[in-house]
Each structure stands twice: as C-alpha cells, then as structure tokens.
C-alpha positions, 0 to 999 in steps of 0.5 A: 790171780794173778798177784803183783808186787805192791813196792817197787823199791827200797828207800836208800839215802842216808835217814832210811840206813839210820833208821833201818838199825833201829828196825824202820824200813821204807819203801816205794810202793804204788798209788794203790797199795793200802797198809795192809797190802804193805805189811802182808807182802813184806812179811810174805817176801822177807818172812819178818814180822810186821808192826806198823806201817804209815804211808806218805803221798809225795807231790809231784815236783814242778820242772821247766825246761829252759832250752824248750821254755815249757814247764811240766810235772812229776807224777806223784808216788807213795812212800812206806815206812816198816816198823818191824818186831824189835830184833827182826831186820830185812837184808835191803841195804847189805 
C-alpha cells in the first residue's frame, strides 16, 4: 500500500507564529484528510505527541477577471490546527 502525505504545507502568518510559542501549529491539508490521519502523520514525521487536532474547511474565493469579463471561483481548502504536548516543538518556521 502506498502512503501519501496528507499535510500540504504549514500556514505562515503572524497568528501562526504567535501560536507556535504555545505549541500550537497550523497546516494546510488535503480535503480528504481526517483528524486521525493528521495526528498520526505529525507524530511520525516530527516525533512529537499530539494532544488535540481542530479542522476547518475554508470556502473557495470568488474571482473576477475584469479584462476578460469572466467570473470564477478558486478551490476550497482545508486547514488544521494541531496542539502538541507542552514543552514539545516543531522546527517548521525556523
């Protein structure tokens, strides 16, 4: 069985930097991912203990191309917020 990563990329923002000081990290994940898959992958990849996983589905943004006069919609995405055991860190942003 081929294993594929459900983690796409870490979310880099001011809020995520501030939360990383409290062992809370934010990642973009595949739409098909669930909480158990995310927790298992983070524990295996970064060798840490996951306490809690929260997931958000972000709606796709609407776009409009004024030059061509066409409207469109960008894909929706999924974001997860992972809380680690106190004292543990992930070297994602350094």
